[in-house]
C-alpha positions in Angstrom: 0.2 -0.1 0.2 1.4 3.4 -0.3 0.5 6.5 1.0 1.8 10.1 0.1 3.1 12.0 2.5 4.3 15.6 3.1 5.2 18.7 0.5 8.3 16.5 -1.1 5.7 13.7 -2.3 7.7 10.8 -0.4 6.2 7.5 -1.6 5.8 4.8 1.4 5.5 1.3 0.4 4.2 -1.1 2.9 2.4 -4.5 3.1 0.8 -3.3 6.3 -2.0 -0.9 6.5 -1.4 0.2 9.8 1.4 1.7 8.7 0.6 3.4 5.7 -2.4 4.8 8.1 0.4 6.0 10.8 2.5 7.7 7.6 -0.8 9.3 6.3 -1.6 10.9 9.8 1.6 13.3 10.2 -0.3 15.7 8.4 -0.3 18.0 12.0 3.6 18.8 11.6 3.5 19.1 7.8 7.1 18.6 7.6 9.3 16.7 9.1 12.8 16.4 10.1 13.1 12.8 11.5 11.8 9.8 12.5 12.3 6.7 14.8 10.3 3.9 15.8 10.6 2.1 19.4 8.5 0.2 21.7 6.1 1.6 24.4 4.3 -0.4 27.0 4.6 -3.3 24.1 3.7 -1.3 21.8 5.3 -0.4 18.1 5.8 3.6 18.4 6.8 5.9 16.0 8.3 8.9 16.9 8.3 12.2 14.6 10.3 15.4 14.9 9.6 18.9 13.2 8.0 22.5 13.5 8.8 22.8 17.9 7.7 19.8 18.8 8.1 15.9 19.3 4.9 13.3 18.7 4.3 9.9 19.4 2.2 7.5 17.3 0.2 4.1 17.5 2.0 2.1 15.0 -1.2 -0.2 15.3 -3.9 2.3 15.2 -2.2 5.1 13.3 -3.2 7.3 16.5 -1.4 10.3 17.9 -0.8 9.0 21.4 -1.0 12.4 23.5 -0.2 15.5 22.9 2.8 16.8 20.8 5.9 17.3 23.5 7.2 20.9 23.4 10.2 22.5 24.8 12.3 23.8 21.9 12.1 27.8 20.9 13.0 26.7 17.1 12.4 23.7 14.8 13.6 20.0 16.0 16.4 19.2 13.6 17.5 15.6 14.7 16.3 13.0 17.1 17.4 9.8 18.9 16.0 7.0 20.6 17.2 4.5 23.2 15.7 2.3 25.8 17.9 3.9 29.3 17.6 1.6 32.1 14.5 0.1 31.1 12.8 3.4 30.0 12.4 4.7 26.2 13.9 8.2 26.0 14.5 10.1 23.0 16.9 13.4 22.4 16.5 15.8 20.0 18.5 18.8 18.6 17.0 22.3 17.8 17.5 25.3 15.4 17.5 27.0 18.7 21.2 25.6 19.7 19.7 23.0 22.2 19.5 19.2 22.6 17.1 17.7 24.9 16.1 14.6 26.6 12.4 13.2 26.7 10.7 10.3 28.6 8.5 8.8 26.1 6.6 7.0 28.4 5.5 10.1 30.7 6.1 12.3 27.6 7.8 15.0 30.0 11.0 17.0 29.4 14.0 15.0 31.4 16.0 18.1 33.3 17.0 20.9 31.7 17.8 21.9 27.9 22.0 21.0 26.7 23.4 24.0 25.8 26.7 24.8 24.3 26.0 24.6 20.6 26.3 27.8 18.6 23.8 26.8 15.9 21.5 24.2 14.9 22.3 21.0 16.8 21.5 19.1 13.4 22.8 15.6 15.1 22.0 13.5 18.2 22.6 10.0 19.5 22.2 8.3 22.8 23.2 4.8 24.4 24.6 3.6 27.4 28.4 2.9 28.3 28.6 0.7 31.4 25.1 1.5 32.5 25.9 5.3 32.6 23.5 7.2 29.7 26.0 8.9 26.7 24.3 11.3 24.6 26.4 13.0 22.0 25.0 16.0 20.1 26.4 18.0 16.9 26.7 20.6 14.9 28.1 22.4 11.9 31.3 23.2 14.0 31.3 21.0 17.2 30.6 17.6 18.5 29.7 17.7 22.2 29.2 14.5 24.7 
């Protein structure tokens, strides 16, 4: 099944109609900068970034999960998800020069923004090393750990 998504007319092909339904529902964000999949409470979830928000979508139903998570003051340019300490967490980077951590279960910000970049945070990653969370962020001039 094909679903046309966004201004670029990207074609998504899938044999699963629920995945096409999720993609067709993404119109509230109009344009997306990043997407990622994770599991939340045993269900497949699509995490999307664009505008100034991060949104969660139930892949099975194609419906949004709660309201968009906000906190950035400019376009969200990058997104990564990982399971940290048994809970799904996202990190986002923005044109506002900050990165933010999000608890995907509660859909709340974790701590204060990560600052120090002088431009768009266009690359983010997170993982655990020896049981400790590690966040890596990058802009056109620097990488921060």
